[in-house]
Every structure is written in structure tokens, then in C-alpha cells.
C-alpha positions as CSV (number, residue, x, y, z in Angstrom):
1,M,-167.0,-0.4,-40.7
2,N,-167.2,2.3,-42.2
3,D,-164.7,5.1,-44.3
4,E,-162.6,5.4,-42.3
5,T,-162.3,2.4,-40.2
6,P,-159.2,1.1,-41.4
7,D,-159.3,-2.3,-44.3
8,P,-158.8,-4.9,-42.6
9,A,-156.7,-8.0,-43.1
10,L,-156.6,-10.3,-45.5
11,P,-155.6,-14.0,-46.3
12,P,-152.7,-14.3,-48.6
13,V,-153.6,-14.4,-52.6
14,V,-152.5,-17.9,-54.6
15,D,-153.7,-19.2,-57.9
16,R,-156.5,-21.9,-58.3
17,K,-154.0,-25.1,-58.3
18,T,-152.7,-24.0,-54.7
19,W,-156.2,-22.6,-53.4
20,Q,-157.7,-25.1,-54.3
21,E,-155.2,-28.0,-52.8
22,A,-155.2,-26.2,-49.7
23,R,-159.4,-26.1,-49.8
24,D,-159.8,-29.9,-50.6
25,A,-157.8,-30.3,-46.8
26,L,-160.0,-28.6,-44.8
27,F,-162.7,-30.3,-46.9
28,A,-160.9,-33.4,-46.1
29,R,-161.5,-32.1,-42.1
30,E,-165.0,-30.6,-43.1
31,K,-165.9,-34.5,-43.7
32,A,-164.2,-35.7,-40.4
33,H,-166.0,-33.3,-38.5
34,T,-169.3,-33.9,-40.1
35,R,-169.2,-38.1,-39.5
36,E,-168.1,-37.1,-36.0
37,G,-171.4,-35.4,-36.0
38,D,-173.5,-38.6,-37.3
39,A,-171.8,-40.8,-34.5
40,I,-172.2,-38.0,-31.7
41,A,-176.4,-38.3,-32.8
42,A,-176.7,-42.1,-32.7
43,A,-175.5,-42.0,-29.6
44,R,-177.7,-39.1,-28.6
45,R,-180.5,-41.7,-30.1
46,R,-179.2,-44.4,-27.6
47,L,-180.0,-41.8,-24.6
48,P,-181.8,-43.6,-21.8
49,M,-185.0,-41.2,-21.0
50,V,-186.0,-40.1,-17.3
51,E,-189.3,-39.7,-16.6
52,V,-191.0,-36.3,-16.1
53,D,-195.1,-35.2,-14.2
54,A,-197.4,-35.3,-16.7
55,G,-199.0,-33.0,-14.8
56,I,-196.5,-29.8,-14.7
57,E,-198.6,-26.7,-15.4
58,V,-197.7,-23.8,-17.7
59,I,-199.0,-21.1,-18.8
60,G,-200.5,-19.7,-22.7
61,P,-203.1,-17.9,-23.9
62,D,-206.1,-19.6,-21.8
63,G,-204.8,-20.5,-19.2
64,P,-202.4,-23.6,-16.9
65,I,-201.8,-25.8,-19.4
66,T,-200.3,-29.3,-18.8
67,I,-197.0,-29.9,-19.9
68,L,-198.3,-32.8,-22.2
69,D,-200.7,-30.6,-23.6
70,V,-198.0,-28.7,-25.0
71,F,-197.0,-31.6,-27.1
72,E,-200.4,-30.6,-29.3
73,G,-201.1,-34.4,-29.6
74,R,-197.5,-35.0,-31.4
75,K,-195.0,-37.6,-30.2
76,Q,-192.4,-35.2,-29.4
77,L,-191.8,-32.4,-28.4
78,I,-188.6,-29.4,-28.4
79,A,-189.0,-26.9,-26.2
80,Y,-186.9,-23.9,-25.7
81,F,-186.3,-22.2,-21.8
82,H,-186.6,-18.3,-23.0
83,A,-184.2,-16.7,-20.1
84,W,-186.4,-13.4,-18.8
85,W,-185.9,-10.6,-16.4
86,P,-188.6,-9.2,-14.6
87,G,-190.1,-5.6,-14.8
88,R,-187.1,-4.9,-17.1
89,P,-188.2,-3.5,-20.4
90,A,-188.0,-5.2,-23.9
91,A,-184.5,-3.2,-25.2
92,E,-183.1,-5.0,-21.8
93,Q,-184.4,-8.4,-22.0
94,C,-181.9,-11.0,-23.1
95,E,-180.0,-10.5,-25.9
96,G,-178.8,-14.1,-26.2
97,C,-182.7,-15.6,-26.3
98,T,-183.8,-13.4,-28.3
99,F,-181.0,-13.8,-31.1
100,F,-181.7,-17.7,-30.4
101,N,-185.3,-18.3,-30.5
102,C,-186.4,-15.2,-33.6
103,Q,-184.1,-17.9,-35.9
104,V,-186.5,-20.5,-35.0
105,R,-188.9,-20.0,-37.8
106,E,-190.1,-22.8,-40.2
107,L,-192.3,-24.9,-37.8
108,S,-193.7,-27.3,-40.6
109,Y,-190.8,-29.7,-41.3
110,L,-190.5,-30.5,-37.7
111,H,-194.1,-30.8,-37.8
112,S,-194.3,-33.6,-40.5
113,R,-191.7,-35.8,-37.7
114,D,-194.5,-35.4,-35.2
115,I,-192.3,-33.0,-33.0
116,T,-193.4,-29.6,-31.9
117,Y,-191.3,-26.9,-30.8
118,A,-192.7,-24.2,-28.2
119,T,-191.3,-21.3,-25.7
120,L,-191.3,-22.0,-22.0
121,C,-190.3,-17.9,-20.8
122,K,-189.2,-17.9,-17.4
123,G,-191.3,-14.7,-17.5
124,P,-194.7,-14.4,-16.6
125,Y,-197.4,-14.5,-19.9
126,E,-198.9,-11.5,-20.0
127,E,-195.5,-10.1,-20.2
128,S,-193.7,-11.9,-21.9
129,V,-195.6,-12.9,-25.2
130,R,-196.0,-9.1,-26.0
131,Y,-192.7,-9.4,-26.5
132,R,-192.9,-12.3,-28.5
133,D,-195.9,-10.9,-30.7
134,F,-193.1,-7.4,-30.5
135,M,-190.7,-9.7,-32.4
136,G,-193.0,-11.5,-34.9
137,L,-192.5,-14.8,-33.7
138,D,-195.2,-17.1,-34.0
139,M,-194.1,-20.2,-32.2
140,P,-196.0,-21.3,-29.4
141,W,-195.7,-19.2,-26.2
142,Y,-196.2,-20.5,-22.5
143,S,-195.3,-19.6,-19.5
144,A,-193.2,-21.5,-17.0
145,E,-192.1,-18.7,-14.6
146,K,-193.3,-21.2,-11.3
147,T,-191.9,-24.1,-13.0
148,A,-189.1,-24.2,-14.5
149,A,-187.5,-25.2,-11.8
150,Q,-189.4,-28.3,-11.7
151,F,-188.4,-28.9,-16.1
152,L,-184.6,-28.4,-15.3
153,E,-184.4,-30.3,-12.1
154,G,-180.6,-30.4,-11.2
155,R,-179.4,-27.5,-13.7
156,D,-179.2,-23.7,-13.2
157,W,-183.0,-22.9,-14.9
158,Q,-181.6,-19.7,-14.6
159,V,-180.0,-19.6,-17.9
160,H,-181.6,-21.3,-21.3
161,H,-181.6,-24.3,-22.1
162,L,-182.8,-26.5,-24.8
163,V,-184.8,-29.4,-23.9
164,C,-186.1,-32.5,-26.0
165,Y,-189.2,-34.8,-24.6
166,V,-191.2,-37.7,-25.9
167,R,-194.6,-39.3,-25.1
168,D,-195.9,-42.8,-24.3
169,G,-199.2,-42.0,-23.8
170,E,-199.8,-40.3,-21.1
171,R,-196.3,-40.5,-19.9
172,V,-193.9,-37.3,-20.4
173,F,-190.1,-38.3,-20.9
174,E,-186.7,-36.0,-20.8
175,T,-184.6,-37.3,-23.4
176,Y,-182.0,-35.0,-24.0
177,Y,-181.1,-31.4,-22.7
178,T,-178.4,-28.6,-23.5
179,G,-177.4,-25.2,-23.0
180,G,-174.3,-22.6,-23.5
181,R,-173.2,-23.4,-27.1
182,G,-175.0,-26.5,-27.5
183,V,-178.2,-24.0,-28.4
184,E,-175.8,-22.7,-31.6
185,V,-177.4,-25.6,-33.6
186,M,-181.2,-23.3,-33.6
187,T,-179.1,-20.3,-34.9
188,P,-178.3,-20.9,-39.1
189,T,-176.3,-17.0,-38.7
190,H,-173.3,-19.1,-36.8
191,G,-172.7,-21.6,-39.4
192,L,-172.7,-18.6,-41.6
193,L,-169.9,-16.6,-40.2
194,D,-168.0,-19.2,-39.3
195,M,-167.6,-19.5,-43.2
196,T,-166.8,-16.2,-44.0
197,V,-163.1,-15.5,-43.5
198,Y,-163.6,-13.3,-41.1
199,G,-165.7,-15.7,-38.8
200,R,-167.9,-14.4,-36.1
201,Q,-165.4,-11.2,-35.0
202,E,-165.4,-12.0,-31.6
203,T,-162.5,-11.4,-29.6
204,W,-162.3,-14.9,-28.8
205,E,-161.6,-16.6,-31.5
206,D,-159.0,-17.9,-32.6
207,S,-157.6,-15.8,-36.0
208,P,-155.0,-14.7,-37.4
209,E,-153.1,-11.0,-36.8
210,G,-155.3,-8.0,-38.0
211,W,-158.0,-10.1,-38.2
212,P,-161.3,-7.9,-37.7
213,Q,-163.0,-8.9,-33.4
214,P,-164.6,-6.1,-32.5
215,W,-168.0,-7.8,-30.6
216,S,-167.1,-9.2,-27.3
217,E,-168.7,-9.4,-23.6
218,E,-167.6,-6.1,-23.1
219,P,-170.7,-4.0,-22.0
220,G,-172.1,-1.9,-25.7
221,R,-170.1,-4.3,-27.1
222,H,-172.1,-7.6,-26.7
223,H,-172.0,-10.7,-29.2
224,W,-175.9,-9.9,-29.4
225,R,-176.4,-6.4,-28.5
226,T,-176.0,-2.7,-29.9
227,N,-176.7,0.2,-28.7
228,G,-178.1,-0.8,-26.0
229,R,-180.8,-3.2,-27.6
230,P,-180.7,-7.0,-28.8
231,I,-179.6,-6.7,-32.5
232,A,-183.0,-8.2,-33.7
233,Q,-184.9,-5.2,-32.4
234,W,-184.2,-1.9,-33.9
235,S,-185.7,-4.1,-36.8
236,R,-188.8,-4.3,-35.7
237,I,-188.6,-0.5,-33.4
238,E,-187.8,1.3,-36.9
239,A,-191.0,-0.7,-38.7
240,G,-193.2,0.9,-35.5
241,R,-194.2,-2.0,-33.2
242,S,-194.4,-0.7,-30.2
243,D,-192.2,-2.4,-27.7
244,A,-194.3,-1.7,-24.9
245,L,-194.5,-5.2,-22.6
246,S,-197.2,-3.5,-20.0
């Protein structure tokens, strides 16, 4: 928005008592939503698991290592499978994966629960790790370019996935995975936007007439891209970082 943009619509103005009554009604729905989320998480903890070949390799800073090594000795592993477009410049890399993965920052709380978080990128290591460094990310980063299809057997391995593993000694098991909007758990941005009066300002949302919704899947107006780049890249460019991937 700028000085030439028409003022967007606003909610009706009411007195504090009327507002509080409406807020209390919504709060009851929010509490029900929280309890349902707790119940789903409880069911998730009761899912069976499937064994994964602990010898499947990824490429790290010191060359090939196994998925078992990616655990870094911890009991559990959360792996984000980052999409990659080989040979394309940083500006053309996946804006969705950039959006999601860039928001996973403080890992010490996961480590305190005996969990490792790592990115398994579907691109070559040397090229993709330069992207990680350009973005200023510090999570462990590996290339699963040649093995993503093995890890994601039976799924569309070309899109992003968040996968949870647990190990029992030298054996590795997959306990849960999600993709699509399921990875929104990685992004506090979405939760904060959803609390605001205009929401995410995206065209798919159910909003009142006149609410601003400039973000869509249209070229140049993508949810996570602006002026030809994933949004998060612009602050790095302005700080003078190189986005060269070769």
C-alpha cells in the first residue's frame, strides 16, 4: 500500500462490551480448535512406523554420509526436503521452500528434546549449500539429489516434504510425514498473519468484501515472491551478500 492506494475496508466500530462478546464467542471456537489439535497430535504419536534403509546416503560437507549419521547421535530427526531447480540462479530457486525453511532458526529447543533438524536438499551439495550460506541459514544441510526418491518412496518427491524419523540403535524408522499446507507448522509468519484483520491477504481466503487481497499465484504476485525474487532474498542482497551459486 502507498499514498495512492485507496484505503481498504475496515470492520464495523462497536462499543467495548459488544466487541468483547464477539471476541468471547470466537475464543470458544479457538479453544475447541486447540483441543482438536491436541487430539490429532495424540493420534500422530500412536501411528505405526516403517523402517528406512539406514544406509541410504546423502552428501554433506565431508562427502557421503548415511541417514543414520544425519541424526548426529540424537534419538529423532526432522528432515525438510528442500526443492531445487538445477542450474538456475538464486533468484529463480523455490520461493516456497525459501519461505518455510528460512523460518526454522533456533534449534536448541529441538536438541533439548533429543531431536536433530536438518535440510535434505534435492539439488547438488556445492550449489545448494551456497544458497544456504547466502540466506544465512545455519541448520545442517545435505544433498539428497540422488536419493530423495528412495527417502520419499511412493510420494511425489519433487515437492517439499517434512519427514520425522526415529532410530532404534542402528535402525531408522519413518514415523510421520506431511507436505503442502502441512508444512505451515514451520512458519510463525502464517500464524501471525492469521491473527490480523486482513489475514494473509491472499485471493483464496474467505474475507469480507473490500478486504485487500493483492497476493495470488499469478506471476509477479506470488505469495512468497516479489520483484523477481523470493521475498527473503531482498534483505540479503541489500546487505551486500553474493547470491552466486557457482
